[in-house]
MARBA-3410 file (N, C-alpha, C, O; in Angstrom, 1 decimal):
92
-25.1,25.9,17.5,-24.3,24.7,17.5,-22.8,25.0,17.5,-22.4,25.8,16.6 ~ -22.0,24.5,18.4,-20.6,24.7,18.4,-19.9,23.6,17.7,-20.2,22.4,17.9 ~ -19.0,24.0,16.8,-18.2,23.0,16.1,-16.9,22.7,16.9,-16.2,23.6,17.2 ~ -16.7,21.4,17.1,-15.5,21.0,17.9,-14.2,21.2,16.9,-14.2,20.8,15.8 ~ -13.2,21.9,17.4,-12.0,22.1,16.6,-11.3,20.8,16.3,-11.2,20.0,17.2
-10.7,20.8,15.1,-9.8,19.6,14.9,-8.5,19.9,15.6,-8.1,21.0,15.8 ~ -7.9,18.8,16.0,-6.6,18.9,16.7,-5.5,18.3,15.9,-5.6,17.3,15.3 ~ -4.4,19.1,15.8,-3.2,18.7,15.1,-2.0,18.7,16.0,-1.9,19.6,16.8 ~ -1.1,17.8,15.8,0.2,17.8,16.6,1.3,17.7,15.6,1.4,16.8,14.8 ~ 2.3,18.6,15.8,3.5,18.7,14.9,4.7,18.7,15.8,4.9,19.6,16.6
5.5,17.7,15.6,6.8,17.6,16.3,7.9,17.8,15.3,8.0,17.1,14.3 ~ 8.7,18.9,15.5,9.7,19.3,14.5,11.0,18.6,14.7,12.0,19.0,14.0 ~ 11.1,17.6,15.5,12.4,16.9,15.8,13.0,16.3,14.6,14.2,16.0,14.6 ~ 12.3,16.0,13.5,12.9,15.3,12.3,13.2,16.4,11.2,13.6,16.0,10.1 ~ 12.9,17.6,11.5,13.1,18.7,10.5,14.6,19.0,10.4,15.3,19.2,11.4
15.1,18.9,9.1,16.6,19.2,8.9,16.8,20.4,7.9,17.9,21.0,7.9 ~ 15.8,20.7,7.2,15.9,21.8,6.2,14.5,22.3,5.8,13.5,21.8,6.3 ~ 14.4,23.3,4.9,13.1,23.8,4.5,12.2,22.8,3.9,11.0,22.8,4.1 ~ 12.8,21.9,3.1,12.0,20.9,2.4,11.4,20.0,3.4,10.2,19.6,3.3 ~ 12.1,19.5,4.4,11.6,18.6,5.4,10.6,19.3,6.3,9.6,18.7,6.7
10.8,20.6,6.5,9.8,21.4,7.3,8.5,21.5,6.6,7.5,21.2,7.2 ~ 8.5,21.9,5.3,7.2,22.0,4.6,6.6,20.6,4.3,5.4,20.5,4.3 ~ 7.4,19.6,4.2,6.9,18.2,4.0,6.1,17.8,5.3,5.1,17.2,5.3 ~ 6.7,18.1,6.5,6.1,17.8,7.8,4.8,18.6,7.9,3.8,18.0,8.4 ~ 4.8,19.9,7.6,3.6,20.7,7.7,2.5,20.2,6.8,1.4,20.0,7.3
2.8,19.8,5.6,1.8,19.3,4.7,1.2,18.0,5.2,0.0,17.8,5.1 ~ 2.1,17.1,5.6,1.6,15.8,6.1,0.8,15.9,7.3,-0.3,15.3,7.4 ~ 1.3,16.7,8.3,0.6,16.7,9.6,-0.7,17.5,9.6,-1.7,17.2,10.3 ~ -0.8,18.5,8.7,-1.9,19.4,8.6,-2.9,19.0,7.5,-3.9,19.7,7.3 ~ -2.5,18.1,6.7,-3.4,17.6,5.6,-3.5,18.7,4.5,-4.6,18.8,3.9
-2.5,19.4,4.3,-2.5,20.4,3.2,-2.7,19.8,1.8,-2.3,18.6,1.6 ~ -3.3,20.5,0.9,-3.6,19.9,-0.4,-2.3,19.7,-1.2,-1.3,20.3,-0.9 ~ -2.4,19.0,-2.3,-1.3,18.7,-3.2,-0.7,20.0,-3.7,0.5,20.1,-4.0 ~ -1.5,21.0,-3.9,-1.1,22.3,-4.5,-0.4,23.2,-3.5,0.0,24.3,-3.8 ~ -0.2,22.7,-2.3,0.5,23.5,-1.2,1.9,23.9,-1.8,2.7,23.1,-2.2
2.1,25.2,-1.8,3.3,25.8,-2.4,4.6,25.7,-1.6,5.7,26.1,-2.1 ~ 4.6,25.1,-0.5,5.8,24.9,0.3,6.7,26.1,0.5,7.9,26.2,0.3 ~ 5.9,27.2,0.9,6.6,28.5,1.2,5.8,29.1,2.3,4.7,28.7,2.6 ~ 6.2,30.2,2.9,5.6,30.8,4.0,4.3,31.5,3.6,3.3,31.5,4.5 ~ 4.1,32.0,2.4,2.9,32.6,2.0,1.8,31.5,1.9,0.7,31.7,2.3
2.2,30.4,1.3,1.2,29.3,1.2,0.9,28.7,2.6,-0.3,28.3,2.8 ~ 1.8,28.7,3.5,1.6,28.2,4.8,0.5,29.1,5.5,-0.5,28.6,6.0 ~ 0.6,30.4,5.4,-0.4,31.3,5.9,-1.7,31.1,5.3,-2.7,31.0,6.0 ~ -1.8,31.0,4.0,-3.1,30.7,3.3,-3.7,29.5,3.8,-4.9,29.4,4.1 ~ -3.0,28.4,3.9,-3.5,27.1,4.3,-3.9,27.1,5.8,-5.0,26.6,6.2
-3.2,27.8,6.6,-3.5,27.8,8.1,-4.8,28.6,8.3,-5.6,28.2,9.1 ~ -5.0,29.7,7.6,-6.2,30.5,7.8,-7.4,29.9,7.1,-8.5,30.3,7.4 ~ -7.2,28.8,6.3,-8.3,28.1,5.7,-8.7,26.8,6.4,-9.6,26.1,6.0 ~ -8.0,26.5,7.5,-8.2,25.2,8.1,-9.6,25.1,8.8,-10.1,24.0,8.9 ~ -10.2,26.2,9.2,-11.4,26.1,10.0,-11.0,25.9,11.4,-9.9,26.1,11.8
-12.0,25.6,12.3,-11.8,25.5,13.7,-10.7,24.5,14.0,-10.9,23.3,13.7 ~ -9.5,24.9,14.5,-8.4,24.0,14.7,-7.6,24.5,15.9,-7.4,25.6,16.2 ~ -6.9,23.5,16.5,-5.9,23.7,17.5,-4.7,23.0,17.0,-4.7,21.8,16.8 ~ -3.6,23.7,16.9,-2.3,23.1,16.4,-1.3,23.2,17.5,-0.9,24.3,18.0 ~ -0.9,22.0,18.0,0.2,21.9,19.0,1.5,21.7,18.4,1.7,20.7,17.6
2.5,22.6,18.7,3.8,22.5,18.1,4.8,22.1,19.2,4.8,22.6,20.3 ~ 5.7,21.1,18.9,6.7,20.7,19.8,8.0,20.5,19.0,8.0,20.5,17.8 ~ 9.1,20.3,19.8,10.4,20.1,19.1,10.9,21.3,18.5,11.7,21.3,17.5 ~ 10.6,22.5,19.1,11.0,23.7,18.5,12.5,24.0,18.4,12.9,24.7,17.5 ~ 13.2,23.4,19.3,14.7,23.6,19.3,15.3,23.0,18.0,16.4,23.4,17.5
14.6,22.1,17.3,15.1,21.5,16.1,15.0,22.5,14.9,15.5,22.2,13.9 ~ 14.3,23.6,15.1,14.2,24.6,14.1,15.4,25.5,14.1,15.6,26.3,13.2 ~ 16.2,25.5,15.1,17.4,26.3,15.2,18.3,26.3,14.0,18.7,27.4,13.6 ~ 18.6,25.2,13.4,19.4,25.2,12.2,18.8,26.0,11.0,19.5,26.4,10.1 ~ 17.4,26.2,11.0,16.8,27.0,10.0,17.0,28.5,10.2,16.6,29.3,9.3
17.5,28.9,11.3,17.8,30.3,11.6,16.6,31.2,11.4,15.5,31.0,12.0 ~ 16.8,32.2,10.6,15.8,33.3,10.4,14.5,32.7,9.8,13.4,33.2,10.1 ~ 14.7,31.7,8.9,13.5,31.1,8.3,12.6,30.4,9.3,11.4,30.5,9.2 ~ 13.2,29.8,10.3,12.4,29.2,11.4,11.6,30.2,12.2,10.5,30.0,12.6 ~ 12.3,31.3,12.5,11.7,32.4,13.2,10.5,33.0,12.4,9.5,33.4,12.9
10.7,33.2,11.1,9.7,33.7,10.2,8.5,32.8,10.1,7.3,33.2,10.1 ~ 8.8,31.5,10.1,7.7,30.5,10.1,6.8,30.6,11.4,5.6,30.6,11.3 ~ 7.5,30.8,12.5,6.7,31.0,13.8,5.9,32.3,13.7,4.8,32.3,14.3 ~ 6.4,33.3,13.1,5.6,34.5,13.0,4.4,34.3,12.1,3.4,34.9,12.4 ~ 4.5,33.5,11.1,3.4,33.1,10.2,2.3,32.4,11.1,1.1,32.7,10.9
2.7,31.5,11.9,1.8,30.8,12.8,1.1,31.9,13.7,-0.1,31.8,13.9 ~ 1.8,32.8,14.3,1.2,33.8,15.1,0.3,34.7,14.4,-0.8,35.0,14.8 ~ 0.7,35.1,13.1,-0.1,36.0,12.3,-1.4,35.3,11.9,-2.5,35.9,12.0 ~ -1.3,34.0,11.5,-2.5,33.2,11.2,-3.5,33.1,12.3,-4.7,33.2,12.2 ~ -2.9,32.9,13.5,-3.7,32.7,14.7,-4.5,34.0,15.0,-5.6,34.0,15.4
-3.8,35.2,14.8,-4.4,36.5,15.0,-5.5,36.8,14.0,-6.5,37.4,14.3 ~ -5.3,36.3,12.8,-6.2,36.7,11.7,-7.4,35.7,11.5,-8.4,36.1,11.1 ~ -7.2,34.4,11.9,-8.2,33.4,11.8,-8.9,33.3,13.2,-8.2,32.8,14.1 ~ -10.1,33.6,13.3,-10.7,33.7,14.7,-10.9,32.3,15.3,-11.1,32.2,16.5 ~ -10.8,31.2,14.5,-11.0,29.9,15.0,-9.7,29.0,15.0,-9.8,27.8,14.9
-8.6,29.6,15.0,-7.3,28.9,15.0,-6.6,29.2,16.3,-6.4,30.4,16.7 ~ -6.1,28.1,17.0,-5.3,28.3,18.2,-4.0,27.6,18.0,-4.0,26.4,17.6 ~ -2.9,28.2,18.3,-1.6,27.6,18.2,-1.0,27.5,19.6,-1.0,28.4,20.4 ~ -0.6,26.3,20.0,0.0,26.0,21.3,1.4,25.5,21.1,1.7,24.5,20.3 ~ 2.4,26.2,21.7,3.8,25.8,21.6,4.2,25.2,23.0,4.1,25.9,24.0
4.7,24.0,22.9,5.1,23.3,24.2,6.5,23.4,24.5,6.9,23.2,25.7 ~ 7.4,23.6,23.5,8.8,23.8,23.9,9.5,24.5,22.8,10.7,24.8,22.9
END
């Protein structure tokens, strides 16, 4: 039996800082209350999602986060590589 992956959509256009970034991730991905709002916790939660497709948009809005935004995207790529049932789609 094949399990249909859950689909998530995240638009980063309202992100202004790290706090709003992690708030957006927690809300859109349904992370638990204990989510640590850091990149290590992001990786842990992403790899625990189960079969999922996460579509990311509004990427240019991450520019003000500089290196942190780039590191976050690397976490998404690393989680996708390590979790066999996670797919990340970047639309812009």
